[in-house]
DSSP file (Angstrom, degrees, kcal/mol; ACC not computed):
  #  RESIDUE AA STRUCTURE BP1 BP2  ACC     N-H-->O    O-->H-N    N-H-->O    O-->H-N    TCO  KAPPA ALPHA  PHI   PSI    X-CA   Y-CA   Z-CA
    1    1 A X              0   0    0      0, 0.0     3,-0.1     0, 0.0     0, 0.0   0.000 360.0 360.0 360.0 141.9    6.0   13.4  -35.0
    2    2 A X        -     0   0    0      1,-0.2     3,-0.1     0, 0.0     0, 0.0  -0.153 360.0 -69.9 -68.6 168.4    8.4   14.1  -32.2
    3    3 A X        -     0   0    0      1,-0.1    -1,-0.2     2,-0.1     2,-0.1  -0.288  63.5 -92.6 -58.0 142.6   10.1   11.5  -30.1
    4    4 A X        -     0   0    0      1,-0.1    -1,-0.1    -3,-0.1     3,-0.1  -0.381  35.7-167.0 -60.9 130.9    7.7    9.7  -27.7
    5    5 A X  S    S+     0   0    0      1,-0.2   127,-0.7    -3,-0.1     2,-0.4   0.579  71.7  44.7 -98.8 -11.9    7.7   11.5  -24.4
    6    6 A X  E     -A  131   0A   0    125,-0.2     2,-0.5     2,-0.0   125,-0.2  -0.998  64.8-160.7-133.4 131.5    5.9    8.8  -22.4
    7    7 A X  E     -A  130   0A   0    123,-2.6   123,-2.9    -2,-0.4     2,-0.4  -0.957  11.1-156.6-110.4 123.1    6.6    5.0  -22.5
    8    8 A X  E     +A  129   0A   0     -2,-0.5     2,-0.3   121,-0.2   121,-0.2  -0.806  21.3 165.6 -98.3 140.3    3.7    2.8  -21.3
    9    9 A X  E     -A  128   0A   0    119,-2.2   119,-3.2    -2,-0.4     2,-0.4  -0.994  22.9-164.2-155.5 145.5    4.6   -0.6  -20.1
   10   10 A X  E     +A  127   0A   0     -2,-0.3     2,-0.3   117,-0.2   117,-0.2  -1.000  14.2 174.1-129.4 133.9    3.1   -3.5  -18.1
   11   11 A X  E     -A  126   0A   0    115,-2.1   115,-2.8    -2,-0.4     2,-0.4  -0.975  15.6-152.4-135.2 155.3    5.0   -6.4  -16.7
   12   12 A X  E     -A  125   0A   0     -2,-0.3     2,-0.4   113,-0.2   113,-0.2  -0.992   7.0-169.2-128.2 130.8    4.0   -9.3  -14.4
   13   13 A X  E     -A  124   0A   0    111,-2.6   111,-3.0    -2,-0.4     2,-0.4  -0.983   5.6-163.7-120.1 130.0    6.4  -11.2  -12.0
   14   14 A X  E     +A  123   0A   0     -2,-0.4     2,-0.3   109,-0.2   109,-0.2  -0.944  12.9 170.9-115.4 135.5    5.3  -14.4  -10.4
   15   15 A X  E     -A  122   0A   0    107,-2.5   107,-3.5    -2,-0.4     2,-0.4  -0.962  22.3-144.2-137.8 154.8    7.0  -15.9   -7.3
   16   16 A X  E     -A  121   0A   0     -2,-0.3     2,-0.4   105,-0.2   105,-0.2  -0.980  15.3-170.3-120.3 135.7    6.4  -18.7   -4.9
   17   17 A X  E     -A  120   0A   0    103,-2.9   103,-2.9    -2,-0.4     2,-1.0  -0.975  28.0-130.4-125.8 139.2    7.3  -18.5   -1.3
   18   18 A X  S    S+     0   0    0     -2,-0.4     2,-0.3   101,-0.2   101,-0.2  -0.120  81.6  88.9 -82.3  41.8    7.2  -21.3    1.3
   19   19 A X  S    S-     0   0    0     -2,-1.0    -2,-0.2   101,-0.1   137,-0.0  -0.895  86.1 -91.0-131.3 160.5    5.2  -19.2    3.8
   20   20 A X     >  -     0   0    0     -2,-0.3     4,-2.3     1,-0.1     3,-0.3  -0.274  36.5-111.5 -67.9 156.6    1.5  -18.7    4.3
   21   21 A X  H  > S+     0   0    0     98,-0.3     4,-2.9     1,-0.2     5,-0.2   0.866 120.2  57.4 -55.2 -35.3   -0.3  -15.9    2.5
   22   22 A X  H  > S+     0   0    0      1,-0.2     4,-1.9     2,-0.2    -1,-0.2   0.902 107.9  46.0 -62.4 -40.9   -0.7  -14.2    5.9
   23   23 A X  H  > S+     0   0    0     -3,-0.3     4,-1.1     2,-0.2    -2,-0.2   0.918 115.6  44.5 -68.7 -44.8    3.0  -14.2    6.5
   24   24 A X  H  X S+     0   0    0     -4,-2.3     4,-0.6     1,-0.2     3,-0.5   0.913 113.1  51.5 -67.6 -42.4    3.9  -12.9    3.0
   25   25 A X  H >X S+     0   0    0     -4,-2.9     4,-1.7     1,-0.2     3,-1.5   0.901 104.5  57.8 -58.7 -41.8    1.1  -10.3    3.2
   26   26 A X  H 3X S+     0   0    0     -4,-1.9     4,-2.6     1,-0.3    -1,-0.2   0.815  95.4  64.1 -61.0 -30.6    2.5   -9.1    6.6
   27   27 A X  H 3< S+     0   0    0     -4,-1.1    -1,-0.3    -3,-0.5    -2,-0.2   0.745 111.2  37.7 -66.2 -21.3    5.9   -8.4    5.0
   28   28 A X  H << S+     0   0    0     -3,-1.5    -2,-0.2    -4,-0.6    -1,-0.2   0.725 119.8  47.2 -92.8 -29.0    4.1   -5.7    2.9
   29   29 A X  H  < S+     0   0    0     -4,-1.7     2,-0.6     1,-0.1    24,-0.2   0.769  94.7  75.1 -89.8 -28.5    1.7   -4.6    5.7
   30   30 A X  S  X S-     0   0    0     -4,-2.6     4,-2.8    -5,-0.2     5,-0.3  -0.788  70.4-147.8 -95.2 119.9    4.1   -4.1    8.7
   31   31 A X  H  > S+     0   0    0     -2,-0.6     4,-2.6     1,-0.2     5,-0.2   0.872  93.5  49.0 -56.0 -47.8    6.3   -1.0    8.3
   32   32 A X  H  > S+     0   0    0      1,-0.2     4,-1.3     2,-0.2    -1,-0.2   0.909 115.6  44.4 -62.8 -41.3    9.4   -2.3   10.1
   33   33 A X  H  > S+     0   0    0      2,-0.2     4,-1.4     1,-0.2     5,-0.2   0.929 114.1  48.2 -68.8 -45.4    9.5   -5.5    8.1
   34   34 A X  H  X>S+     0   0    0     -4,-2.8     4,-3.0     1,-0.2     5,-0.6   0.890 106.4  58.2 -63.7 -38.2    8.7   -3.8    4.7
   35   35 A X  I  X>S+     0   0    0     -4,-2.6     5,-2.2    -5,-0.3     4,-1.5   0.899 103.2  54.8 -56.4 -41.4   11.5   -1.2    5.4
   36   36 A X  I  <5S+     0   0    0     -4,-1.3    -1,-0.2    -3,-0.2    -2,-0.2   0.917 122.2  24.0 -62.2 -45.5   14.1   -4.0    5.7
   37   37 A X  I  <5S+     0   0    0     -4,-1.4    -2,-0.2   -10,-0.2    -1,-0.2   0.741 131.5  37.8 -94.6 -23.1   13.4   -5.6    2.3
   38   38 A X  I  <5S+     0   0    0     -4,-3.0    -3,-0.2    -5,-0.2    -2,-0.2   0.814 126.7  22.5 -98.6 -35.4   11.9   -2.7    0.4
   39   39 A X  I  <<S+     0   0    0     -4,-1.5    -3,-0.2    -5,-0.6    -4,-0.1   0.856  98.9  81.5-105.4 -44.0   13.8    0.4    1.4
   40   40 A X      < +     0   0    0     -5,-2.2     2,-0.3     6,-0.1     5,-0.1  -0.417  56.4 158.3 -70.6 138.4   17.2   -0.5    2.8
   41   41 A X  B >   -B   44   0A   0      3,-0.5     3,-0.6    -2,-0.1     5,-0.1  -0.988  50.6-118.8-157.4 162.6   19.9   -1.2    0.2
   42   42 A X  T 3  S+     0   0    0     -2,-0.3    -1,-0.0     1,-0.2    -2,-0.0   0.652 109.1  51.3 -79.8 -15.4   23.6   -1.3   -0.3
   43   43 A X  T 3  S+     0   0    0     22,-0.0    23,-2.4    23,-0.0     2,-0.3   0.401 113.2  33.0-103.8   2.0   23.7    1.5   -2.9
   44   44 A X  E <   -BC  41  65A   0     -3,-0.6    -3,-0.5    21,-0.3     2,-0.5  -0.974  69.6-122.2-151.6 162.4   21.8    4.2   -1.1
   45   45 A X  E     - C   0  64A   0     19,-2.6    19,-2.3    -2,-0.3     2,-0.6  -0.930  30.7-124.8-107.7 133.7   21.0    5.6    2.3
   46   46 A X  E     + C   0  63A   0     -2,-0.5    17,-0.2    17,-0.2     3,-0.1  -0.679  30.8 173.6 -79.6 118.5   17.3    5.7    3.4
   47   47 A X  E     +     0   0A   0     15,-2.9     2,-0.3    -2,-0.6    16,-0.2   0.720  69.8   7.3 -93.8 -26.9   16.4    9.3    4.3
   48   48 A X  E     + C   0  62A   0     14,-1.8    14,-2.7    -9,-0.1    -1,-0.3  -0.961  54.9 168.9-157.4 135.2   12.7    8.6    4.9
   49   49 A X  E     + C   0  61A   0     -2,-0.3     2,-0.4    12,-0.2    12,-0.2  -0.881  18.8 152.6-146.5 116.5   10.4    5.6    5.0
   50   50 A X  E     + C   0  60A   0     10,-2.5    10,-3.1    -2,-0.3     2,-0.3  -0.999  10.1 170.9-144.2 145.0    6.9    6.0    6.2
   51   51 A X  E     - C   0  59A   0     -2,-0.4     2,-0.5     8,-0.2     8,-0.2  -0.991  22.6-161.0-152.8 145.2    3.7    4.2    5.6
   52   52 A X        -     0   0    0      6,-2.2     2,-2.4    -2,-0.3    30,-0.2  -0.930  25.2-144.3-125.2 103.8    0.2    4.0    6.9
   53   53 A X        +     0   0    0     -2,-0.5     2,-0.3   -24,-0.2     6,-0.1  -0.416  59.8 102.9 -80.0  75.5   -1.2    0.7    5.7
   54   54 A X  S >  S-     0   0    0     -2,-2.4     3,-2.4     4,-0.1    28,-0.4  -0.983  82.4 -85.1-148.1 149.4   -4.8    1.7    5.0
   55   55 A X  T 3  S+     0   0    0     -2,-0.3    28,-0.2     1,-0.3     3,-0.1  -0.317 117.0  18.1 -56.2 132.6   -6.8    2.4    1.8
   56   56 A X  T 3  S+     0   0    0     26,-3.8    -1,-0.3     1,-0.3     2,-0.2   0.311 102.1 116.2  88.3  -7.3   -6.3    6.1    0.9
   57   57 A X    <   -     0   0    0     -3,-2.4    25,-2.5    -5,-0.2    -1,-0.3  -0.562  62.2-106.7 -98.3 161.2   -3.2    6.5    3.0
   58   58 A X  E     - D   0  81A   0     23,-0.2    -6,-2.2    -2,-0.2     2,-0.3  -0.379  18.8-167.2 -89.8 159.8    0.4    7.3    1.9
   59   59 A X  E     -CD  51  80A   0     21,-2.0    21,-3.2    -8,-0.2     2,-0.4  -0.980  17.1-178.3-134.9 133.8    3.6    5.4    1.6
   60   60 A X  E     +CD  50  79A   0    -10,-3.1   -10,-2.5    -2,-0.3     2,-0.4  -0.994   9.3 178.6-140.5 130.9    6.8    7.4    1.1
   61   61 A X  E     -CD  49  78A   0     17,-2.5    17,-3.0    -2,-0.4     2,-0.4  -0.998   2.9-176.6-130.4 133.2   10.4    6.4    0.6
   62   62 A X  E     -CD  48  77A   0    -14,-2.7   -15,-2.9    -2,-0.4   -14,-1.8  -0.991   6.2-179.7-133.4 127.4   13.3    8.7    0.0
   63   63 A X  E     -CD  46  76A   0     13,-2.6    13,-2.1    -2,-0.4     2,-0.5  -0.850  20.1-146.8-119.7 155.3   16.9    7.5   -0.7
   64   64 A X  E     -CD  45  75A   0    -19,-2.3   -19,-2.6    -2,-0.3    11,-0.2  -0.992  28.6-124.8-120.8 122.9   20.2    9.3   -1.4
   65   65 A X  E     -C   44   0A   0      9,-2.6     8,-2.7    -2,-0.5   -21,-0.3  -0.372  25.0-128.2 -67.7 141.3   22.5    7.4   -3.7
   66   66 A X    >   -     0   0    0    -23,-2.4     3,-1.3     6,-0.2     5,-0.2  -0.344  35.0 -78.3 -83.0 165.9   26.0    6.7   -2.4
   67   67 A X  T 3  S+     0   0    0      1,-0.2    -1,-0.2     5,-0.1     3,-0.1  -0.314 116.8  41.4 -58.2 147.3   29.3    7.4   -4.1
   68   68 A X  T 3  S+     0   0    0      1,-0.4    -1,-0.2    -3,-0.1     2,-0.2   0.426  93.1 105.3  90.4  -1.3   30.1    4.9   -6.7
   69   69 A X  S X  S-     0   0    0     -3,-1.3     3,-0.8   -26,-0.1    -1,-0.4  -0.620  88.1-103.2-102.5 167.9   26.5    4.7   -8.1
   70   70 A X  T 3  S+     0   0    0      1,-0.3    -3,-0.1    -2,-0.2    -1,-0.1   0.738 119.9  35.6 -62.4 -20.6   25.3    6.3  -11.4
   71   71 A X  T >  S-     0   0    0     -5,-0.2     3,-2.1     3,-0.1    -6,-0.4  -0.424  81.0-171.7-130.3  59.4   23.7    9.1   -9.3
   72   72 A X  T <  S+     0   0    0     -3,-0.8    -6,-0.2     1,-0.3    -5,-0.1  -0.286  75.8   4.2 -59.6 130.6   25.9    9.9   -6.3
   73   73 A X  T 3  S+     0   0    0     -8,-2.7    -1,-0.3     1,-0.3     2,-0.3   0.360  99.6 127.3  80.7  -6.0   24.3   12.3   -3.9
   74   74 A X    <   -     0   0    0     -3,-2.1    -9,-2.6    -8,-0.1     2,-0.4  -0.611  55.4-129.6 -87.1 145.3   21.0   12.4   -5.8
   75   75 A X  E     -D   64   0A   0     -2,-0.3    25,-3.6   -11,-0.2     2,-0.5  -0.779  13.3-160.1 -97.0 135.8   17.7   11.7   -4.1
   76   76 A X  E     -DE  63  99A   0    -13,-2.1   -13,-2.6    -2,-0.4     2,-0.4  -0.972  12.0-168.0-111.5 126.8   15.2    9.2   -5.3
   77   77 A X  E     -DE  62  98A   0     21,-2.7    21,-2.7    -2,-0.5     2,-0.5  -0.963  10.1-171.7-120.7 131.1   11.7    9.7   -4.0
   78   78 A X  E     -DE  61  97A   0    -17,-3.0   -17,-2.5    -2,-0.4     2,-0.5  -0.979   8.4-177.7-120.7 116.9    8.8    7.3   -4.3
   79   79 A X  E     +DE  60  96A   0     17,-2.4    17,-2.5    -2,-0.5     2,-0.3  -0.966  12.1 163.6-119.1 124.1    5.4    8.5   -3.1
   80   80 A X  E     -DE  59  95A   0    -21,-3.2   -21,-2.0    -2,-0.5     2,-0.4  -0.819  27.0-147.1-134.0 172.7    2.4    6.3   -3.2
   81   81 A X  E     -DE  58  94A   0     13,-2.3    13,-2.3    -2,-0.3     2,-0.4  -0.993  28.8-115.3-142.3 134.3   -1.1    5.8   -1.9
   82   82 A X  E     + E   0  93A   0    -25,-2.5   -26,-3.8   -28,-0.4    11,-0.2  -0.571  31.2 177.8 -72.7 122.8   -2.9    2.6   -1.1
   83   83 A X  E     +     0   0A   0      9,-3.1     2,-0.3    -2,-0.4    10,-0.2   0.765  66.5   5.3 -95.6 -32.4   -5.8    2.2   -3.5
   84   84 A X  E     - E   0  92A   0      8,-1.5     8,-2.8   -30,-0.1     2,-0.4  -0.969  56.9-176.7-156.8 136.1   -7.1   -1.2   -2.4
   85   85 A X  E     + E   0  91A   0     -2,-0.3     2,-0.5     6,-0.2     6,-0.2  -0.973   4.8 177.2-137.4 121.5   -6.3   -3.7    0.4
   86   86 A X  E >>  - E   0  90A   0      4,-2.9     3,-2.6    -2,-0.4     4,-2.4  -0.959  44.8-110.9-119.5 108.4   -7.9   -7.1    0.8
   87   87 A X  T 34 S-     0   0    0     -2,-0.5   -65,-0.1     1,-0.3     4,-0.1  -0.062  92.8  -6.3 -49.1 129.6   -6.2   -8.7    3.8
   88   88 A X  T 34 S+     0   0    0    -67,-0.1    -1,-0.3     1,-0.1   -63,-0.1   0.546 133.8  62.2  65.1  10.3   -4.0  -11.7    2.8
   89   89 A X  T <4 S+     0   0    0     -3,-2.6    24,-2.5     1,-0.3     2,-0.3   0.657 103.4   0.1-128.2 -43.7   -5.2  -11.5   -0.8
   90   90 A X  E  <  -EF  86 112A   0     -4,-2.4    -4,-2.9    22,-0.2     2,-0.4  -0.996  38.8-171.3-160.5 144.5   -4.4   -8.2   -2.6
   91   91 A X  E     -EF  85 111A   0     20,-2.1    20,-3.0    -2,-0.3     2,-0.4  -0.991  10.8-169.8-136.0 131.1   -2.7   -4.8   -2.3
   92   92 A X  E     -EF  84 110A   0     -8,-2.8    -9,-3.1    -2,-0.4    -8,-1.5  -0.990   8.4-179.6-123.5 127.7   -3.0   -2.1   -5.0
   93   93 A X  E     -EF  82 109A   0     16,-2.6    16,-2.9    -2,-0.4     2,-0.4  -0.986  16.4-157.5-128.8 135.1   -0.8    1.0   -4.8
   94   94 A X  E     +EF  81 108A   0    -13,-2.3   -13,-2.3    -2,-0.4     2,-0.3  -0.937  30.8 163.0-106.5 133.2   -0.6    4.1   -7.1
   95   95 A X  E     -EF  80 107A   0     12,-2.7    12,-3.1    -2,-0.4     2,-0.3  -0.961  31.8-144.3-148.8 163.3    2.7    5.9   -7.0
   96   96 A X  E     -EF  79 106A   0    -17,-2.5   -17,-2.4    -2,-0.3     2,-0.4  -0.930  15.0-151.0-124.3 153.5    5.1    8.4   -8.6
   97   97 A X  E     -EF  78 105A   0      8,-2.1     7,-3.2    -2,-0.3     8,-1.5  -0.986  10.4-171.4-127.8 137.3    8.8    8.4   -8.6
   98   98 A X  E     -EF  77 103A   0    -21,-2.7   -21,-2.7    -2,-0.4     2,-0.6  -0.973  16.0-153.3-127.9 142.7   11.2   11.4   -8.8
   99   99 A X  E >  S-EF  76 102A   0      3,-2.7     3,-1.9    -2,-0.4     2,-0.3  -0.962  77.8 -41.9-113.0 111.3   14.9   11.6   -9.3
  100  100 A X  T 3  S-     0   0    0    -25,-3.6   -23,-0.1    -2,-0.6    -2,-0.0  -0.567 126.3 -25.5  63.5-127.2   16.0   14.8   -7.7
  101  101 A X  T 3  S+     0   0    0     -2,-0.3     2,-0.6    -3,-0.1    -1,-0.3   0.349 119.3  98.0 -95.6   5.3   13.4   17.4   -8.7
  102  102 A X  E <   -F   99   0A   0     -3,-1.9    -3,-2.7    31,-0.1     2,-0.3  -0.845  69.5-136.6-105.3 121.7   12.3   15.5  -11.9
  103  103 A X  E     +F   98   0A   0     -2,-0.6    -5,-0.3    -5,-0.3     3,-0.1  -0.585  25.9 175.5 -70.0 127.5    9.3   13.3  -12.0
  104  104 A X  E     -     0   0A   0     -7,-3.2    27,-2.7    -2,-0.3     2,-0.3   0.616  53.1  -1.7-113.1 -16.9   10.3   10.1  -13.9
  105  105 A X  E     -FG  97 130A   0     -8,-1.5    -8,-2.1    25,-0.2     2,-0.4  -0.996  42.7-146.6-166.5 162.7    7.3    7.8  -13.7
  106  106 A X  E     -FG  96 129A   0     23,-2.0    23,-2.8    -2,-0.3     2,-0.3  -0.993  30.5-176.5-133.3 138.0    3.8    7.0  -12.4
  107  107 A X  E     -FG  95 128A   0    -12,-3.1   -12,-2.7    -2,-0.4     2,-0.4  -0.951  28.2-154.6-139.6 153.0    2.8    3.5  -11.6
  108  108 A X  E     -FG  94 127A   0     19,-2.6    19,-2.7    -2,-0.3     2,-0.5  -0.993  23.9-171.1-122.4 120.1    0.0    1.2  -10.5
  109  109 A X  E     -FG  93 126A   0    -16,-2.9   -16,-2.6    -2,-0.4     2,-0.5  -0.958   7.3-170.6-119.3 126.3    1.2   -1.9   -8.8
  110  110 A X  E     -FG  92 125A   0     15,-2.6    15,-3.0    -2,-0.5     2,-0.5  -0.969   2.3-169.9-114.7 124.9   -1.1   -4.8   -7.8
  111  111 A X  E     -FG  91 124A   0    -20,-3.0   -20,-2.1    -2,-0.5     2,-0.4  -0.971   6.0-167.1-116.4 123.0    0.3   -7.6   -5.6
  112  112 A X  E     -FG  90 123A   0     11,-2.8    11,-2.1    -2,-0.5     2,-0.5  -0.877   9.0-155.3-111.9 142.9   -1.8  -10.7   -5.2
  113  113 A X  E     - G   0 122A   0    -24,-2.5     2,-0.5    -2,-0.4     9,-0.2  -0.964  15.4-173.5-119.9 112.7   -1.3  -13.4   -2.6
  114  114 A X  E     - G   0 121A   0      7,-3.0     7,-2.9    -2,-0.5     2,-0.2  -0.914  27.3-117.5-114.6 131.5   -2.6  -16.8   -3.6
  115  115 A X  E     - G   0 120A   0     -2,-0.5     2,-0.3     5,-0.2     5,-0.2  -0.440  39.4-177.8 -62.3 131.9   -2.7  -19.9   -1.4
  116  116 A X  E >   - G   0 119A   0      3,-2.7     3,-1.4    -2,-0.2   -95,-0.1  -0.862  41.2-105.4-128.3 163.9   -0.6  -22.7   -2.8
  117  117 A X  T 3  S+     0   0    0     -2,-0.3    -1,-0.1     1,-0.3     3,-0.0   0.865 122.4  34.2 -56.8 -37.7    0.1  -26.2   -1.7
  118  118 A X  T 3  S-     0   0    0    -99,-0.0     2,-0.4    -3,-0.0    -1,-0.3   0.168 133.2 -70.8-106.5  17.9    3.6  -25.3   -0.5
  119  119 A X  E <  S- G   0 116A   0     -3,-1.4    -3,-2.7  -101,-0.2     2,-0.4  -0.924  87.1  -9.0 140.9-114.7    2.9  -21.7    0.7
  120  120 A X  E     -AG  17 115A   0   -103,-2.9  -103,-2.9    -2,-0.4     2,-0.6  -0.986  38.8-153.0-132.7 133.1    2.0  -18.6   -1.3
  121  121 A X  E     -AG  16 114A   0     -7,-2.9    -7,-3.0    -2,-0.4     2,-0.4  -0.932  22.8-159.6 -97.3 124.1    2.1  -17.8   -5.0
  122  122 A X  E     -AG  15 113A   0   -107,-3.5  -107,-2.5    -2,-0.6     2,-0.5  -0.891   7.7-167.1-107.3 133.6    2.7  -14.0   -5.4
  123  123 A X  E     -AG  14 112A   0    -11,-2.1   -11,-2.8    -2,-0.4     2,-0.6  -0.981   2.8-169.7-121.6 119.3    1.7  -12.2   -8.6
  124  124 A X  E     -AG  13 111A   0   -111,-3.0  -111,-2.6    -2,-0.5     2,-0.6  -0.941   1.6-171.6-111.0 116.3    3.0   -8.6   -9.0
  125  125 A X  E     -AG  12 110A   0    -15,-3.0   -15,-2.6    -2,-0.6     2,-0.5  -0.943   3.0-168.8-110.7 120.0    1.6   -6.6  -11.9
  126  126 A X  E     -AG  11 109A   0   -115,-2.8  -115,-2.1    -2,-0.6     2,-0.5  -0.939   5.8-175.3-112.4 121.0    3.3   -3.3  -12.6
  127  127 A X  E     +AG  10 108A   0    -19,-2.7   -19,-2.6    -2,-0.5     2,-0.3  -0.973  20.9 176.7-114.4 120.5    1.6   -0.8  -15.0
  128  128 A X  E     -AG   9 107A   0   -119,-3.2  -119,-2.2    -2,-0.5     2,-0.5  -0.915  36.2-154.2-134.0 153.3    3.7    2.2  -15.6
  129  129 A X  E     -AG   8 106A   0    -23,-2.8   -23,-2.0    -2,-0.3     2,-0.5  -0.993  25.3-160.9-117.2 117.6    4.1    5.5  -17.5
  130  130 A X  E     -AG   7 105A   0   -123,-2.9  -123,-2.6    -2,-0.5   -25,-0.2  -0.889   5.6-154.4-107.6 126.2    7.8    6.3  -17.8
  131  131 A X  E >   -A    6   0A   0    -27,-2.7     3,-1.8    -2,-0.5  -125,-0.2  -0.405  39.7 -60.5 -95.4 170.4    8.7    9.9  -18.6
  132  132 A X  T 3  S+     0   0    0   -127,-0.7    -1,-0.2     1,-0.3     3,-0.1  -0.161 124.4  17.4 -49.6 136.7   11.8   11.4  -20.4
  133  133 A X  T 3  S+     0   0    0      1,-0.2    -1,-0.3    -3,-0.1   -29,-0.1   0.587  95.6 139.5  78.3   9.4   14.9   10.6  -18.5
  134  134 A X    <   -     0   0    0     -3,-1.8    -1,-0.2   -30,-0.1   -29,-0.1  -0.216  69.3-107.1 -81.4 175.3   13.4    7.8  -16.5
  135  135 A X     >  -     0   0    0      1,-0.1     4,-0.6    -3,-0.1     3,-0.1   0.752  60.8-138.4 -71.7 -24.6   14.9    4.5  -15.6
  136  136 A X  H  >  -     0   0    0    -32,-0.2     4,-2.1    -5,-0.2     5,-0.2   0.086  24.8 -70.3  84.6 163.1   12.5    2.8  -18.1
  137  137 A X  H  > S+     0   0    0      1,-0.2     4,-2.6     2,-0.2     5,-0.2   0.852 126.6  53.3 -61.2 -39.3   10.5   -0.4  -18.0
  138  138 A X  H  > S+     0   0    0      1,-0.2     4,-2.2     2,-0.2    -1,-0.2   0.925 112.0  44.4 -66.5 -42.9   13.4   -2.8  -18.2
  139  139 A X  H  X S+     0   0    0     -4,-0.6     4,-2.3     2,-0.2    -1,-0.2   0.881 113.0  52.0 -67.9 -36.8   15.3   -1.3  -15.2
  140  140 A X  H  X S+     0   0    0     -4,-2.1     4,-2.4     2,-0.2    -2,-0.2   0.923 110.0  48.2 -66.2 -42.8   12.0   -1.0  -13.2
  141  141 A X  H  X S+     0   0    0     -4,-2.6     4,-2.4     1,-0.2    -2,-0.2   0.927 111.4  50.3 -62.5 -43.1   11.3   -4.7  -13.8
  142  142 A X  H  X S+     0   0    0     -4,-2.2     4,-2.1     1,-0.2    -1,-0.2   0.894 109.6  52.6 -60.6 -38.9   14.8   -5.6  -12.8
  143  143 A X  H  X S+     0   0    0     -4,-2.3     4,-2.3     1,-0.2    -2,-0.2   0.917 109.4  47.6 -62.6 -44.2   14.3   -3.5   -9.7
  144  144 A X  H  X S+     0   0    0     -4,-2.4     4,-2.5     2,-0.2    -2,-0.2   0.879 108.9  54.5 -65.4 -37.4   11.1   -5.3   -8.7
  145  145 A X  H  X S+     0   0    0     -4,-2.4     4,-1.6     2,-0.2    -1,-0.2   0.917 109.9  47.2 -62.3 -41.8   12.8   -8.7   -9.3
  146  146 A X  H  X S+     0   0    0     -4,-2.1     4,-2.4     2,-0.2    -2,-0.2   0.905 110.6  52.3 -65.0 -41.0   15.6   -7.7   -6.9
  147  147 A X  H  X S+     0   0    0     -4,-2.3     4,-2.3     1,-0.2    -2,-0.2   0.917 108.9  49.2 -60.8 -42.4   13.0   -6.5   -4.4
  148  148 A X  H  X S+     0   0    0     -4,-2.5     4,-1.7     2,-0.2    -1,-0.2   0.799 108.9  53.5 -70.8 -27.1   11.2   -9.8   -4.5
  149  149 A X  H  X S+     0   0    0     -4,-1.6     4,-2.0     2,-0.2    -1,-0.2   0.906 109.5  48.7 -65.5 -42.7   14.5  -11.6   -4.0
  150  150 A X  H  X S+     0   0    0     -4,-2.4     4,-2.5     1,-0.2    -2,-0.2   0.868 107.6  54.9 -65.2 -36.3   15.0   -9.5   -0.9
  151  151 A X  H  X S+     0   0    0     -4,-2.3     4,-2.8     2,-0.2    -1,-0.2   0.918 106.2  52.3 -60.9 -42.5   11.5  -10.4    0.2
  152  152 A X  H  X S+     0   0    0     -4,-1.7     4,-1.9     1,-0.2    -2,-0.2   0.922 110.2  47.5 -59.4 -44.3   12.4  -14.0   -0.1
  153  153 A X  H  X S+     0   0    0     -4,-2.0     4,-1.2     2,-0.2    -1,-0.2   0.901 111.2  51.7 -63.6 -40.7   15.5  -13.4    2.1
  154  154 A X  H >< S+     0   0    0     -4,-2.5     3,-0.5     1,-0.2    -2,-0.2   0.929 111.3  46.9 -59.9 -46.4   13.3  -11.5    4.6
  155  155 A X  H >< S+     0   0    0     -4,-2.8     3,-1.3     1,-0.2    -1,-0.2   0.814 105.8  59.7 -68.0 -30.3   10.9  -14.4    4.8
  156  156 A X  H 3< S+     0   0    0     -4,-1.9    -1,-0.2     1,-0.3    -2,-0.2   0.803  98.7  59.4 -67.2 -28.6   13.7  -17.0    5.1
  157  157 A X  T <<        0   0    0     -4,-1.2    -1,-0.3    -3,-0.5    -2,-0.2   0.468 360.0 360.0 -78.9  -1.3   14.8  -15.2    8.3
  158  158 A X    <         0   0    0     -3,-1.3    -1,-0.2    -4,-0.2    -2,-0.1   0.452 360.0 360.0 -91.5 360.0   11.4  -15.8   10.0
């Protein structure tokens, strides 16, 4: 049999934030706030970030990697669609990611917001299919961990 062309993977990341579920949910739901922690980064320039936070509607982010990165000048595009939204409880998004003109993955991400004694427990479940030449499950999980760190910093500033 030939080399596997698709790698399937699921990972779960749990975090606790000292803010209400409404506050943490809003960081995903409000475009300006989400752009700050989800799209902006030190290794790339944001060329496009748009989202319409309703079931069935799109979210699209496009970055161009800066010099000094593994892919200088290359564009990374993430296109998703909201599959389910339960205010202050759950968001489910299906998305694809492309590096340049090459599709590298398809993902289903579920983010749950649970009331906790000291704020919110967030559970992020990522189910992915990674294609040849993709970043792979380990890099994607590391990316989500960094994003959730950035979310923590965003929430600290409120």
